[in-house]
N, CA, C and O of each residue as an XYZ file, in Angstrom:
404
protein
N      -1.978     25.288     32.760
C      -3.059     24.863     31.888
C      -3.951     23.875     32.614
O      -3.535     23.207     33.561
N      -5.124     23.806     32.170
C      -6.120     22.977     32.837
C      -5.985     21.518     32.455
O      -5.619     21.187     31.327
N      -6.279     20.666     33.391
C      -6.369     19.236     33.118
C      -7.826     18.809     32.978
O      -8.134     17.617     32.974
N      -8.700     19.770     32.867
C     -10.120     19.464     32.737
C     -10.868     19.500     34.042
O     -12.071     19.239     34.072
N     -10.171     19.824     35.142
C     -10.818     19.859     36.438
C     -11.592     21.157     36.637
O     -12.571     21.203     37.381
N     -11.141     22.204     35.965
C     -11.787     23.493     36.148
C     -13.018     23.604     35.254
O     -13.067     23.059     34.151
N     -13.996     24.316     35.762
C     -15.215     24.528     34.989
C     -14.901     25.375     33.763
O     -14.121     26.324     33.843
N     -15.505     25.035     32.632
C     -15.313     25.819     31.426
C     -14.252     25.286     30.488
O     -14.068     25.837     29.403
N     -13.557     24.250     30.863
C     -12.548     23.702     29.960
C     -13.219     22.744     28.968
O     -14.289     22.195     29.229
N     -12.559     22.567     27.833
C     -13.112     21.682     26.803
C     -11.963     20.992     26.079
O     -10.811     21.390     26.246
N     -12.250     19.966     25.278
C     -11.183     19.221     24.601
C     -10.268     20.136     23.789
O     -10.729     21.045     23.098
N      -8.986     19.882     23.885
C      -7.944     20.674     23.233
C      -7.989     20.455     21.712
O      -7.665     19.364     21.244
N      -8.386     21.473     20.937
C      -8.480     21.292     19.489
C      -7.123     21.111     18.815
O      -7.031     20.437     17.789
N      -6.081     21.696     19.371
C      -4.737     21.548     18.819
C      -4.273     20.097     18.957
O      -3.744     19.509     18.013
N      -4.476     19.537     20.131
C      -4.114     18.134     20.381
C      -4.900     17.210     19.451
O      -4.346     16.251     18.912
N      -6.186     17.496     19.265
C      -7.022     16.672     18.389
C      -6.533     16.726     16.944
O      -6.549     15.715     16.242
N      -6.103     17.897     16.506
C      -5.610     18.032     15.133
C      -4.320     17.248     14.942
O      -4.139     16.597     13.913
N      -3.431     17.304     15.911
C      -2.191     16.530     15.817
C      -2.521     15.042     15.737
O      -1.931     14.319     14.934
N      -3.451     14.586     16.557
C      -3.832     13.169     16.544
C      -4.424     12.768     15.192
O      -4.140     11.682     14.686
N      -5.239     13.635     14.612
C      -5.815     13.353     13.294
C      -4.720     13.259     12.243
O      -4.716     12.335     11.430
N      -3.804     14.199     12.255
C      -2.704     14.200     11.279
C      -1.815     12.979     11.456
O      -1.311     12.434     10.475
N      -1.617     12.543     12.699
C      -0.828     11.331     12.928
C      -1.506     10.143     12.260
O      -0.845      9.328     11.617
N      -2.812     10.046     12.409
C      -3.542      8.941     11.788
C      -3.439      8.963     10.270
O      -3.228      7.924      9.643
N      -3.587     10.139      9.681
C      -3.477     10.255      8.230
C      -2.061      9.924      7.761
O      -1.878      9.266      6.737
N      -1.080     10.374      8.502
C       0.312     10.102      8.143
C       0.625      8.619      8.281
O       1.350      8.054      7.463
N       0.081      7.995      9.308
C       0.311      6.555      9.506
C      -0.255      5.773      8.320
O       0.386      4.844      7.829
N      -1.445      6.142      7.861
C      -2.042      5.461      6.705
C      -1.153      5.592      5.476
O      -0.924      4.613      4.767
N      -0.650      6.803      5.222
C       0.235      7.023      4.078
C       1.530      6.235      4.223
O       1.994      5.616      3.265
N       2.109      6.255      5.406
C       3.360      5.537      5.653
C       3.179      4.035      5.463
O       4.045      3.370      4.894
N       2.056      3.501      5.938
C       1.802      2.071      5.773
C       1.621      1.703      4.303
O       2.056      0.634      3.872
N       0.986      2.577      3.536
C       0.805      2.309      2.104
C       2.149      2.310      1.382
O       2.419      1.423      0.573
N       2.986      3.295      1.669
C       4.308      3.365      1.040
C       5.136      2.146      1.435
O       5.785      1.538      0.584
N       5.120      1.785      2.714
C       5.883      0.625      3.183
C       5.419     -0.648      2.483
O       6.241     -1.487      2.115
N       4.118     -0.797      2.297
C       3.573     -1.981      1.627
C       4.029     -2.046      0.173
O       4.412     -3.108     -0.318
N       3.985     -0.916     -0.503
C       4.393     -0.894     -1.909
C       5.884     -1.178     -2.057
O       6.292     -1.885     -2.979
N       6.690     -0.639     -1.166
C       8.121     -0.920     -1.219
C       8.408     -2.382     -0.881
O       9.286     -3.001     -1.482
N       7.671     -2.927      0.076
C       7.843     -4.343      0.419
C       7.495     -5.222     -0.778
O       8.152     -6.236     -1.016
N       6.469     -4.840     -1.530
C       6.114     -5.593     -2.737
C       7.242     -5.559     -3.759
O       7.524     -6.564     -4.411
N       7.886     -4.406     -3.897
C       9.004     -4.285     -4.838
C      10.181     -5.155     -4.392
O      10.816     -5.817     -5.213
N      10.462     -5.150     -3.107
C      11.552     -5.988     -2.586
C      11.218     -7.467     -2.800
O      12.082     -8.246     -3.202
N       9.976     -7.852     -2.534
C       9.555     -9.247     -2.737
C       9.705     -9.648     -4.197
O      10.173    -10.747     -4.494
N       9.315     -8.776     -5.099
C       9.460     -9.071     -6.531
C      10.926     -9.283     -6.879
O      11.269    -10.206     -7.618
N      11.777     -8.434     -6.350
C      13.218     -8.592     -6.620
C      13.752     -9.865     -5.978
O      14.593    -10.546     -6.566
N      13.275    -10.197     -4.781
C      13.683    -11.439     -4.120
C      13.283    -12.663     -4.937
O      13.947    -13.698     -4.887
N      12.195    -12.535     -5.685
C      11.690    -13.643     -6.501
C      12.203    -13.579     -7.943
O      11.603    -14.149     -8.854
N      13.329    -12.871     -8.133
C      14.023    -12.812     -9.430
C      13.217    -12.129    -10.530
O      13.283    -12.542    -11.688
N      12.460    -11.094    -10.187
C      11.701    -10.353    -11.183
C      12.628     -9.668    -12.184
O      12.244     -9.432    -13.329
N      13.828     -9.353    -11.757
C      14.794     -8.692    -12.629
C      16.173     -9.190    -12.209
O      16.566     -9.036    -11.053
N      16.896     -9.778    -13.132
C      18.194    -10.352    -12.817
C      19.242     -9.768    -13.767
O      19.206     -9.994    -14.977
N      20.156     -9.027    -13.194
C      21.296     -8.466    -13.936
C      22.159     -7.715    -12.941
O      21.782     -7.555    -11.780
N      23.308     -7.258    -13.388
C      24.164     -6.480    -12.486
C      23.492     -5.132    -12.157
O      23.641     -4.613    -11.051
N      22.765     -4.583    -13.113
C      22.021     -3.349    -12.862
C      20.930     -3.608    -11.829
O      20.677     -2.781    -10.952
N      20.289     -4.767    -11.944
C      19.255     -5.133    -10.972
C      19.856     -5.271     -9.573
O      19.235     -4.877     -8.586
N      21.050     -5.824     -9.492
C      21.708     -5.956     -8.190
C      21.962     -4.580     -7.569
O      21.755     -4.385     -6.371
N      22.412     -3.634     -8.390
C      22.640     -2.278     -7.899
C      21.318     -1.639     -7.451
O      21.242     -0.998     -6.402
N      20.288     -1.831     -8.270
C      18.972     -1.290     -7.938
C      18.470     -1.886     -6.623
O      17.956     -1.164     -5.768
N      18.617     -3.190     -6.463
C      18.149     -3.876     -5.257
C      18.864     -3.331     -4.012
O      18.239     -3.111     -2.975
N      20.166     -3.120     -4.129
C      20.925     -2.592     -2.991
C      20.421     -1.197     -2.622
O      20.254     -0.887     -1.443
N      20.180     -0.364     -3.623
C      19.658      0.979     -3.351
C      18.236      0.911     -2.788
O      17.897      1.626     -1.845
N      17.417      0.049     -3.376
C      16.030     -0.095     -2.930
C      15.962     -0.488     -1.463
O      15.241      0.139     -0.686
N      16.699     -1.510     -1.078
C      16.637     -1.966      0.310
C      17.213     -0.925      1.266
O      16.766     -0.814      2.408
N      18.210     -0.160      0.800
C      18.737      0.938      1.616
C      17.695      2.018      1.832
O      17.540      2.539      2.936
N      16.988      2.346      0.771
C      15.925      3.361      0.888
C      14.792      2.862      1.777
O      14.222      3.634      2.548
N      14.468      1.598      1.676
C      13.410      1.035      2.524
C      13.793      1.179      3.997
O      12.969      1.595      4.811
N      15.028      0.842      4.343
C      15.483      0.985      5.736
C      15.410      2.447      6.184
O      14.931      2.749      7.278
N      15.891      3.348      5.323
C      15.876      4.771      5.661
C      14.454      5.273      5.880
O      14.178      5.970      6.857
N      13.556      4.917      4.970
C      12.163      5.352      5.093
C      11.479      4.755      6.314
O      10.702      5.436      6.982
N      11.758      3.498      6.611
C      11.169      2.882      7.808
C      11.643      3.595      9.076
O      10.852      3.869      9.978
N      12.947      3.893      9.131
C      13.487      4.602     10.301
C      12.867      5.995     10.426
O      12.488      6.420     11.517
N      12.770      6.699      9.295
C      12.189      8.044      9.310
C      10.722      7.992      9.719
O      10.259      8.832     10.490
N       9.995      7.009      9.205
C       8.579      6.871      9.550
C       8.376      6.636     11.031
O       7.478      7.219     11.641
N       9.200      5.790     11.610
C       9.101      5.531     13.048
C       9.402      6.799     13.847
O       8.742      7.083     14.846
N      10.404      7.557     13.400
C      10.768      8.791     14.106
C       9.637      9.821     14.025
O       9.347     10.506     15.006
N       9.011      9.927     12.869
C       7.909     10.881     12.711
C       6.724     10.488     13.595
O       6.125     11.342     14.248
N       6.392      9.210     13.614
C       5.276      8.766     14.460
C       5.576      9.056     15.935
O       4.679      9.422     16.694
N       6.834      8.891     16.333
C       7.202      9.196     17.716
C       7.078     10.688     17.990
O       6.643     11.087     19.070
N       7.460     11.523     17.009
C       7.305     12.976     17.184
C       5.841     13.350     17.353
O       5.493     14.161     18.211
N       4.985     12.753     16.529
C       3.552     13.007     16.683
C       3.092     12.615     18.084
O       2.402     13.383     18.754
N       3.476     11.420     18.522
C       3.060     10.934     19.844
C       3.566     11.855     20.951
O       2.833     12.171     21.887
N       4.817     12.280     20.839
C       5.383     13.187     21.845
C       4.624     14.512     21.871
O       4.343     15.057     22.939
N       4.296     15.023     20.681
C       3.556     16.293     20.603
C       2.172     16.147     21.227
O       1.708     17.048     21.924
N       1.521     15.034     20.984
C       0.191     14.796     21.556
C       0.284     14.702     23.073
O      -0.491     15.332     23.793
N       1.236     13.912     23.548
C       1.381     13.741     24.993
C       1.824     15.034     25.681
O       1.599     15.205     26.879
N       2.445     15.933     24.941
C       2.888     17.204     25.497
C       1.781     18.238     25.622
O       1.997     19.335     26.138
N       0.601     17.883     25.149
C      -0.539     18.797     25.202
C      -1.556     18.316     26.234
O      -1.772     17.114     26.386
N      -2.179     19.259     26.942
C      -3.236     18.851     27.875
C      -4.453     18.347     27.086
O      -4.688     18.756     25.949
N      -5.204     17.467     27.708
C      -6.404     16.944     27.050
C      -7.493     18.002     26.925
O      -8.259     18.010     25.961
N      -7.550     18.884     27.898
C      -8.545     19.957     27.859
C      -7.862     21.292     28.082
O      -6.792     21.363     28.687
N      -8.496     22.359     27.583
C      -7.961     23.713     27.741
C      -9.094     24.671     28.069
O     -10.272     24.368     27.876
N      -8.709     25.819     28.563
C      -9.672     26.878     28.837
C     -10.010     27.590     27.520
O      -9.223     27.542     26.575
N     -11.154     28.238     27.451
C     -11.561     28.914     26.213
C     -10.569     29.955     25.695
O     -10.520     30.208     24.491
N      -9.778     30.564     26.582
C      -8.836     31.596     26.147
C      -7.423     31.054     25.890
O      -6.511     31.841     25.638
N      -7.224     29.761     25.946
C      -5.906     29.165     25.728
C      -5.471     29.327     24.263
O      -6.301     29.377     23.356
N      -4.155     29.406     24.058
C      -3.643     29.585     22.688
C      -4.056     28.429     21.781
O      -4.188     28.618     20.572
N      -4.262     27.240     22.336
C      -4.642     26.069     21.530
C      -5.999     26.253     20.847
O      -6.294     25.582     19.858
N      -6.817     27.156     21.371
C      -8.125     27.385     20.763
C      -8.052     28.273     19.539
O      -8.984     28.309     18.736
N      -6.937     28.999     19.391
C      -6.792     29.901     18.249
C      -5.463     29.684     17.522
O      -4.992     30.584     16.826
N      -4.859     28.524     17.670
C      -3.527     28.260     17.113
C      -3.473     28.435     15.604
O      -2.418     28.778     15.070
N      -4.567     28.213     14.906
C      -4.568     28.388     13.448
C      -4.397     29.850     13.057
O      -3.989     30.147     11.934
N      -4.701     30.755     13.963
C      -4.625     32.185     13.691
C      -3.314     32.815     14.153
O      -3.090     34.007     13.943
N      -2.463     32.036     14.768
C      -1.194     32.591     15.297
C      -0.175     32.766     14.203
O       0.940     33.218     14.464
């Protein structure tokens, strides 16, 4: 595949789409993380006090850890996929018609 040195190559549309989706996913992940952090803060500030609240808090913080770990892994997958693609491709490269495959 071309690195852009050959005449006729142009920016890889597949790579660009992955980068766009990573950005959109990052925005969603940051919003979810913020909302969960607000819930944890509310619980830390005694918004709900009972044995049921204690159980809820334990589950909530467990889910927050799980989601944070998953979010980091997904962002790394996006980054790996982007880095695994050439910046430019030839007009007949599969990346130019990947939506049709």
